[in-house]
mmCIF file of the C-alpha atoms, coordinates in Angstrom:
data_MODEL
# 
_entry.id   MODEL 
# 
loop_
_atom_site.group_PDB 
_atom_site.id 
_atom_site.type_symbol 
_atom_site.label_atom_id 
_atom_site.label_alt_id 
_atom_site.label_comp_id 
_atom_site.label_asym_id 
_atom_site.label_entity_id 
_atom_site.label_seq_id 
_atom_site.pdbx_PDB_ins_code 
_atom_site.Cartn_x 
_atom_site.Cartn_y 
_atom_site.Cartn_z 
_atom_site.occupancy 
_atom_site.B_iso_or_equiv 
_atom_site.pdbx_formal_charge 
_atom_site.auth_seq_id 
_atom_site.auth_comp_id 
_atom_site.auth_asym_id 
_atom_site.auth_atom_id 
_atom_site.pdbx_PDB_model_num 
ATOM 1   C CA . MET A 1 1   ? 115.293 83.468  105.359 1.00 0.00 ? 1   MET A CA 1 
ATOM 2   C CA . LYS A 1 2   ? 114.941 86.916  103.789 1.00 0.00 ? 2   LYS A CA 1 
ATOM 3   C CA . ARG A 1 3   ? 113.516 87.192  100.292 1.00 0.00 ? 3   ARG A CA 1 
ATOM 4   C CA . MET A 1 4   ? 116.322 88.497  98.073  1.00 0.00 ? 4   MET A CA 1 
ATOM 5   C CA . ASN A 1 5   ? 115.493 91.407  95.790  1.00 0.00 ? 5   ASN A CA 1 
ATOM 6   C CA . ILE A 1 6   ? 117.026 91.892  92.375  1.00 0.00 ? 6   ILE A CA 1 
ATOM 7   C CA . LEU A 1 7   ? 118.785 95.194  91.730  1.00 0.00 ? 7   LEU A CA 1 
ATOM 8   C CA . GLU A 1 8   ? 119.474 96.392  88.206  1.00 0.00 ? 8   GLU A CA 1 
ATOM 9   C CA . THR A 1 9   ? 120.189 99.759  86.663  1.00 0.00 ? 9   THR A CA 1 
ATOM 10  C CA . LYS A 1 10  ? 119.478 101.489 83.392  1.00 0.00 ? 10  LYS A CA 1 
ATOM 11  C CA . PRO A 1 11  ? 120.066 104.948 81.975  1.00 0.00 ? 11  PRO A CA 1 
ATOM 12  C CA . ALA A 1 12  ? 117.033 107.180 82.378  1.00 0.00 ? 12  ALA A CA 1 
ATOM 13  C CA . SER A 1 13  ? 115.948 110.792 82.435  1.00 0.00 ? 13  SER A CA 1 
ATOM 14  C CA . ARG A 1 14  ? 113.082 112.640 84.047  1.00 0.00 ? 14  ARG A CA 1 
ATOM 15  C CA . SER A 1 15  ? 111.341 112.960 80.666  1.00 0.00 ? 15  SER A CA 1 
ATOM 16  C CA . ASP A 1 16  ? 111.152 109.157 80.444  1.00 0.00 ? 16  ASP A CA 1 
ATOM 17  C CA . PHE A 1 17  ? 108.552 109.319 83.234  1.00 0.00 ? 17  PHE A CA 1 
ATOM 18  C CA . GLU A 1 18  ? 106.959 112.763 83.131  1.00 0.00 ? 18  GLU A CA 1 
ATOM 19  C CA . SER A 1 19  ? 106.676 115.845 80.957  1.00 0.00 ? 19  SER A CA 1 
ATOM 20  C CA . ILE A 1 20  ? 109.343 118.427 81.662  1.00 0.00 ? 20  ILE A CA 1 
ATOM 21  C CA . GLU A 1 21  ? 108.082 121.988 81.660  1.00 0.00 ? 21  GLU A CA 1 
ATOM 22  C CA . GLU A 1 22  ? 110.052 124.940 80.372  1.00 0.00 ? 22  GLU A CA 1 
ATOM 23  C CA . GLY A 1 23  ? 112.658 125.994 82.913  1.00 0.00 ? 23  GLY A CA 1 
ATOM 24  C CA . GLN A 1 24  ? 112.917 122.528 84.455  1.00 0.00 ? 24  GLN A CA 1 
ATOM 25  C CA . LYS A 1 25  ? 115.981 120.343 84.048  1.00 0.00 ? 25  LYS A CA 1 
ATOM 26  C CA . ASN A 1 26  ? 115.647 117.011 82.282  1.00 0.00 ? 26  ASN A CA 1 
ATOM 27  C CA . THR A 1 27  ? 118.228 115.333 84.511  1.00 0.00 ? 27  THR A CA 1 
ATOM 28  C CA . LYS A 1 28  ? 119.744 112.091 83.247  1.00 0.00 ? 28  LYS A CA 1 
ATOM 29  C CA . PHE A 1 29  ? 120.696 109.484 85.858  1.00 0.00 ? 29  PHE A CA 1 
ATOM 30  C CA . ALA A 1 30  ? 121.208 105.796 86.588  1.00 0.00 ? 30  ALA A CA 1 
ATOM 31  C CA . ASP A 1 31  ? 117.747 104.555 87.506  1.00 0.00 ? 31  ASP A CA 1 
ATOM 32  C CA . LEU A 1 32  ? 117.791 101.779 90.051  1.00 0.00 ? 32  LEU A CA 1 
ATOM 33  C CA . ILE A 1 33  ? 115.415 98.968  89.185  1.00 0.00 ? 33  ILE A CA 1 
ATOM 34  C CA . ILE A 1 34  ? 114.298 96.799  92.113  1.00 0.00 ? 34  ILE A CA 1 
ATOM 35  C CA . ASP A 1 35  ? 112.476 93.601  91.157  1.00 0.00 ? 35  ASP A CA 1 
ATOM 36  C CA . GLY A 1 36  ? 111.666 95.123  87.773  1.00 0.00 ? 36  GLY A CA 1 
ATOM 37  C CA . LYS A 1 37  ? 110.289 98.408  89.206  1.00 0.00 ? 37  LYS A CA 1 
ATOM 38  C CA . SER A 1 38  ? 111.917 101.823 88.790  1.00 0.00 ? 38  SER A CA 1 
ATOM 39  C CA . LEU A 1 39  ? 112.977 103.404 92.073  1.00 0.00 ? 39  LEU A CA 1 
ATOM 40  C CA . TYR A 1 40  ? 112.555 106.821 90.459  1.00 0.00 ? 40  TYR A CA 1 
ATOM 41  C CA . LYS A 1 41  ? 108.944 105.997 89.586  1.00 0.00 ? 41  LYS A CA 1 
ATOM 42  C CA . MET A 1 42  ? 108.271 104.567 93.063  1.00 0.00 ? 42  MET A CA 1 
ATOM 43  C CA . LEU A 1 43  ? 109.408 107.867 94.610  1.00 0.00 ? 43  LEU A CA 1 
ATOM 44  C CA . ILE A 1 44  ? 108.433 110.298 91.820  1.00 0.00 ? 44  ILE A CA 1 
ATOM 45  C CA . LYS A 1 45  ? 106.125 112.355 94.058  1.00 0.00 ? 45  LYS A CA 1 
ATOM 46  C CA . TYR A 1 46  ? 109.194 113.659 95.939  1.00 0.00 ? 46  TYR A CA 1 
ATOM 47  C CA . ASN A 1 47  ? 110.600 115.309 92.784  1.00 0.00 ? 47  ASN A CA 1 
ATOM 48  C CA . MET A 1 48  ? 114.109 113.912 93.278  1.00 0.00 ? 48  MET A CA 1 
ATOM 49  C CA . VAL A 1 49  ? 116.376 111.691 91.192  1.00 0.00 ? 49  VAL A CA 1 
ATOM 50  C CA . PRO A 1 50  ? 118.748 108.857 92.122  1.00 0.00 ? 50  PRO A CA 1 
ATOM 51  C CA . SER A 1 51  ? 122.130 110.123 93.279  1.00 0.00 ? 51  SER A CA 1 
ATOM 52  C CA . LEU A 1 52  ? 123.991 107.604 91.099  1.00 0.00 ? 52  LEU A CA 1 
ATOM 53  C CA . GLY A 1 53  ? 125.265 108.002 87.538  1.00 0.00 ? 53  GLY A CA 1 
ATOM 54  C CA . TRP A 1 54  ? 125.421 111.781 87.098  1.00 0.00 ? 54  TRP A CA 1 
ATOM 55  C CA . MET A 1 55  ? 127.147 114.974 88.211  1.00 0.00 ? 55  MET A CA 1 
ATOM 56  C CA . SER A 1 56  ? 130.963 115.239 88.327  1.00 0.00 ? 56  SER A CA 1 
ATOM 57  C CA . ASN A 1 57  ? 133.232 112.195 88.137  1.00 0.00 ? 57  ASN A CA 1 
ATOM 58  C CA . GLU A 1 58  ? 134.417 112.960 91.680  1.00 0.00 ? 58  GLU A CA 1 
ATOM 59  C CA . TRP A 1 59  ? 130.826 113.058 92.997  1.00 0.00 ? 59  TRP A CA 1 
ATOM 60  C CA . GLN A 1 60  ? 129.944 109.796 91.223  1.00 0.00 ? 60  GLN A CA 1 
ATOM 61  C CA . ARG A 1 61  ? 132.960 108.038 92.730  1.00 0.00 ? 61  ARG A CA 1 
ATOM 62  C CA . GLU A 1 62  ? 132.097 109.331 96.201  1.00 0.00 ? 62  GLU A CA 1 
ATOM 63  C CA . VAL A 1 63  ? 128.489 108.144 95.971  1.00 0.00 ? 63  VAL A CA 1 
ATOM 64  C CA . ILE A 1 64  ? 129.643 104.713 94.784  1.00 0.00 ? 64  ILE A CA 1 
ATOM 65  C CA . GLU A 1 65  ? 132.003 104.571 97.774  1.00 0.00 ? 65  GLU A CA 1 
ATOM 66  C CA . TYR A 1 66  ? 129.053 105.323 100.065 1.00 0.00 ? 66  TYR A CA 1 
ATOM 67  C CA . PHE A 1 67  ? 126.825 102.663 98.532  1.00 0.00 ? 67  PHE A CA 1 
ATOM 68  C CA . LEU A 1 68  ? 129.581 100.052 98.703  1.00 0.00 ? 68  LEU A CA 1 
ATOM 69  C CA . LEU A 1 69  ? 130.086 100.962 102.381 1.00 0.00 ? 69  LEU A CA 1 
ATOM 70  C CA . ARG A 1 70  ? 133.736 101.887 101.840 1.00 0.00 ? 70  ARG A CA 1 
ATOM 71  C CA . LYS A 1 71  ? 133.249 105.380 103.212 1.00 0.00 ? 71  LYS A CA 1 
ATOM 72  C CA . PRO A 1 72  ? 130.806 106.836 105.747 1.00 0.00 ? 72  PRO A CA 1 
ATOM 73  C CA . HIS A 1 73  ? 128.812 109.904 104.786 1.00 0.00 ? 73  HIS A CA 1 
ATOM 74  C CA . GLU A 1 74  ? 130.302 113.049 106.357 1.00 0.00 ? 74  GLU A CA 1 
ATOM 75  C CA . THR A 1 75  ? 127.194 113.988 108.327 1.00 0.00 ? 75  THR A CA 1 
ATOM 76  C CA . MET A 1 76  ? 124.938 110.933 108.356 1.00 0.00 ? 76  MET A CA 1 
ATOM 77  C CA . TRP A 1 77  ? 127.541 108.153 108.855 1.00 0.00 ? 77  TRP A CA 1 
ATOM 78  C CA . TYR A 1 78  ? 125.279 105.121 108.547 1.00 0.00 ? 78  TYR A CA 1 
ATOM 79  C CA . ARG A 1 79  ? 122.729 106.733 106.195 1.00 0.00 ? 79  ARG A CA 1 
ATOM 80  C CA . TYR A 1 80  ? 123.250 107.667 102.550 1.00 0.00 ? 80  TYR A CA 1 
ATOM 81  C CA . PRO A 1 81  ? 121.647 110.072 100.032 1.00 0.00 ? 81  PRO A CA 1 
ATOM 82  C CA . LEU A 1 82  ? 119.655 107.791 97.727  1.00 0.00 ? 82  LEU A CA 1 
ATOM 83  C CA . MET A 1 83  ? 117.643 110.479 95.919  1.00 0.00 ? 83  MET A CA 1 
ATOM 84  C CA . VAL A 1 84  ? 118.709 114.116 95.531  1.00 0.00 ? 84  VAL A CA 1 
ATOM 85  C CA . CYS A 1 85  ? 117.622 117.420 94.000  1.00 0.00 ? 85  CYS A CA 1 
ATOM 86  C CA . SER A 1 86  ? 116.986 116.927 90.293  1.00 0.00 ? 86  SER A CA 1 
ATOM 87  C CA . TRP A 1 87  ? 118.463 120.312 89.467  1.00 0.00 ? 87  TRP A CA 1 
ATOM 88  C CA . CYS A 1 88  ? 121.787 120.346 91.323  1.00 0.00 ? 88  CYS A CA 1 
ATOM 89  C CA . GLY A 1 89  ? 122.105 117.167 93.404  1.00 0.00 ? 89  GLY A CA 1 
ATOM 90  C CA . ASP A 1 90  ? 122.804 119.240 96.517  1.00 0.00 ? 90  ASP A CA 1 
ATOM 91  C CA . GLU A 1 91  ? 121.659 117.637 99.764  1.00 0.00 ? 91  GLU A CA 1 
ATOM 92  C CA . GLY A 1 92  ? 120.875 121.127 101.065 1.00 0.00 ? 92  GLY A CA 1 
ATOM 93  C CA . CYS A 1 93  ? 117.854 121.175 98.747  1.00 0.00 ? 93  CYS A CA 1 
ATOM 94  C CA . GLY A 1 94  ? 116.464 118.089 100.500 1.00 0.00 ? 94  GLY A CA 1 
ATOM 95  C CA . PHE A 1 95  ? 117.004 114.418 99.780  1.00 0.00 ? 95  PHE A CA 1 
ATOM 96  C CA . ILE A 1 96  ? 115.829 110.901 100.514 1.00 0.00 ? 96  ILE A CA 1 
ATOM 97  C CA . SER A 1 97  ? 118.171 108.925 102.732 1.00 0.00 ? 97  SER A CA 1 
ATOM 98  C CA . VAL A 1 98  ? 118.447 105.187 103.252 1.00 0.00 ? 98  VAL A CA 1 
ATOM 99  C CA . LYS A 1 99  ? 120.168 103.110 105.911 1.00 0.00 ? 99  LYS A CA 1 
ATOM 100 C CA . ILE A 1 100 ? 122.488 100.581 104.290 1.00 0.00 ? 100 ILE A CA 1 
ATOM 101 C CA . ASP A 1 101 ? 123.807 97.578  106.188 1.00 0.00 ? 101 ASP A CA 1 
ATOM 102 C CA . LYS A 1 102 ? 125.858 94.584  105.117 1.00 0.00 ? 102 LYS A CA 1 
ATOM 103 C CA . GLU A 1 103 ? 125.829 91.321  107.015 1.00 0.00 ? 103 GLU A CA 1 
ATOM 104 C CA . ASN A 1 104 ? 127.694 88.384  105.540 1.00 0.00 ? 104 ASN A CA 1 
ATOM 105 C CA . ASN A 1 105 ? 126.870 88.573  101.825 1.00 0.00 ? 105 ASN A CA 1 
ATOM 106 C CA . VAL A 1 106 ? 123.568 90.438  102.118 1.00 0.00 ? 106 VAL A CA 1 
ATOM 107 C CA . VAL A 1 107 ? 123.092 94.195  101.739 1.00 0.00 ? 107 VAL A CA 1 
ATOM 108 C CA . THR A 1 108 ? 119.981 95.713  103.283 1.00 0.00 ? 108 THR A CA 1 
ATOM 109 C CA . TRP A 1 109 ? 118.349 99.008  102.342 1.00 0.00 ? 109 TRP A CA 1 
ATOM 110 C CA . LYS A 1 110 ? 115.865 100.106 104.987 1.00 0.00 ? 110 LYS A CA 1 
ATOM 111 C CA . ASP A 1 111 ? 114.486 103.072 106.898 1.00 0.00 ? 111 ASP A CA 1 
ATOM 112 C CA . PHE A 1 112 ? 113.910 105.465 104.008 1.00 0.00 ? 112 PHE A CA 1 
ATOM 113 C CA . TYR A 1 113 ? 113.442 109.088 105.101 1.00 0.00 ? 113 TYR A CA 1 
ATOM 114 C CA . LEU A 1 114 ? 112.663 112.408 103.451 1.00 0.00 ? 114 LEU A CA 1 
ATOM 115 C CA . GLU A 1 115 ? 115.340 114.778 104.742 1.00 0.00 ? 115 GLU A CA 1 
ATOM 116 C CA . PRO A 1 116 ? 115.773 117.135 106.470 1.00 0.00 ? 116 PRO A CA 1 
ATOM 117 C CA . GLU A 1 117 ? 112.236 116.608 107.813 1.00 0.00 ? 117 GLU A CA 1 
ATOM 118 C CA . MET A 1 118 ? 113.068 113.040 108.923 1.00 0.00 ? 118 MET A CA 1 
ATOM 119 C CA . LYS A 1 119 ? 109.692 111.963 107.487 1.00 0.00 ? 119 LYS A CA 1 
ATOM 120 C CA . LYS A 1 120 ? 109.509 108.172 107.145 1.00 0.00 ? 120 LYS A CA 1 
ATOM 121 C CA . ILE A 1 121 ? 108.762 106.852 103.641 1.00 0.00 ? 121 ILE A CA 1 
ATOM 122 C CA . ASN A 1 122 ? 106.969 103.518 103.586 1.00 0.00 ? 122 ASN A CA 1 
ATOM 123 C CA . ILE A 1 123 ? 109.102 101.562 101.156 1.00 0.00 ? 123 ILE A CA 1 
ATOM 124 C CA . GLY A 1 124 ? 111.404 98.583  101.666 1.00 0.00 ? 124 GLY A CA 1 
ATOM 125 C CA . PRO A 1 125 ? 113.277 96.984  103.239 1.00 0.00 ? 125 PRO A CA 1 
ATOM 126 C CA . PHE A 1 126 ? 115.167 95.521  100.282 1.00 0.00 ? 126 PHE A CA 1 
ATOM 127 C CA . TYR A 1 127 ? 117.769 92.752  100.450 1.00 0.00 ? 127 TYR A CA 1 
ATOM 128 C CA . PHE A 1 128 ? 120.463 92.224  97.804  1.00 0.00 ? 128 PHE A CA 1 
ATOM 129 C CA . LYS A 1 129 ? 123.184 89.629  97.313  1.00 0.00 ? 129 LYS A CA 1 
ATOM 130 C CA . TRP A 1 130 ? 126.502 91.428  97.781  1.00 0.00 ? 130 TRP A CA 1 
ATOM 131 C CA . ASP A 1 131 ? 128.279 90.248  94.614  1.00 0.00 ? 131 ASP A CA 1 
ATOM 132 C CA . SER A 1 132 ? 125.504 91.316  92.239  1.00 0.00 ? 132 SER A CA 1 
ATOM 133 C CA . TYR A 1 133 ? 124.814 94.490  94.256  1.00 0.00 ? 133 TYR A CA 1 
ATOM 134 C CA . LYS A 1 134 ? 128.471 95.536  94.034  1.00 0.00 ? 134 LYS A CA 1 
ATOM 135 C CA . LYS A 1 135 ? 128.516 94.951  90.288  1.00 0.00 ? 135 LYS A CA 1 
ATOM 136 C CA . VAL A 1 136 ? 125.338 97.017  89.757  1.00 0.00 ? 136 VAL A CA 1 
ATOM 137 C CA . ILE A 1 137 ? 126.498 99.929  91.926  1.00 0.00 ? 137 ILE A CA 1 
ATOM 138 C CA . ASN A 1 138 ? 129.892 100.042 90.175  1.00 0.00 ? 138 ASN A CA 1 
ATOM 139 C CA . SER A 1 139 ? 128.161 99.977  86.776  1.00 0.00 ? 139 SER A CA 1 
ATOM 140 C CA . THR A 1 140 ? 126.424 103.292 87.485  1.00 0.00 ? 140 THR A CA 1 
ATOM 141 C CA . PHE A 1 141 ? 129.639 105.295 87.053  1.00 0.00 ? 141 PHE A CA 1 
ATOM 142 C CA . GLY A 1 142 ? 129.332 107.542 84.020  1.00 0.00 ? 142 GLY A CA 1 
ATOM 143 C CA . VAL A 1 143 ? 125.890 106.299 82.971  1.00 0.00 ? 143 VAL A CA 1 
ATOM 144 C CA . ALA A 1 144 ? 124.626 109.827 82.385  1.00 0.00 ? 144 ALA A CA 1 
ATOM 145 C CA . GLY A 1 145 ? 127.986 111.563 82.158  1.00 0.00 ? 145 GLY A CA 1 
ATOM 146 C CA . ILE A 1 146 ? 128.749 114.907 83.738  1.00 0.00 ? 146 ILE A CA 1 
ATOM 147 C CA . GLN A 1 147 ? 125.845 117.330 84.066  1.00 0.00 ? 147 GLN A CA 1 
# 
C-alpha cells in the first residue's frame, strides 16, 4: 500500500522565504504544504511560485480545473503547470510541470520536470486521498487575490 501524503495550503509570499530585491515582485500565492513542508521552499532554487491562488479569477479557475483533472492542459494534456514565473505566471517564461493521475480515490503527483528543458526534478511521487485533495485545491481560489 502507498504511503498517503497530507496536502495543505496556506497564503504565502516570496518575502516569507527570501529577501526581495528592488525591482523584483513579491508575488503572493497559495503555498502547497506536503507533509508539513512548503513546496515553494522545496523548489525555491528554480525561482518560480505555485500556480494556484493568484493571477486573474479566470486563470485561478482554470488551474483548479487542471488540478482536479476536469480539464486537460491545452498543450501538455496529462501534465500540469505546478510552478510558474513569479513575475507574470506565463508558461513561456519556463515552469515546473507535474504528471497528475487519479486511480480510485488516490491522486498521484509524479514525474516533476523543469520546462521547457524537460529536466527531471528529483522530488515525489506524492499520493493524496481524493476527498481531502479536492477540498485543498478548491480552497486555493482567491487566496492571494488578483495580481
